[in-house]
C-alpha positions, 0 to 999 in steps of 0.5 A: 940511289938517284931519287930524281930518276925514281918514279913517283910510285917507287918514291912512295913505296920506298917512304912506306917501307922506311915508315914501316921499318921505323914503326917496327923499331919505334922504341929505338927512335929517340923523341925530341926534347921539345916533345916533352915540353909540349906534352907537359904544357898540354898536361898543365892546360888539362889540369887547369881546365883550359882545354876542352875535349870533343867527342870524336864521333861528334867531330866526324859528323861535323866534318861530314856535314861541312863537306855536303 
């Protein structure tokens, strides 16, 4: 397959097909080790109160307001 000759539509469709297949087999996709490290760091930050969470609905409203 020569991807340089594919149309943009075909390229996007192919990427979507690949992504769908990966999602159907997510348990077979290995997670990189650095993911574990990042998650551990974030969990520690939450435990120590260093991270503040915002309500999603409030954040969506802020985004909408910033786009007006």
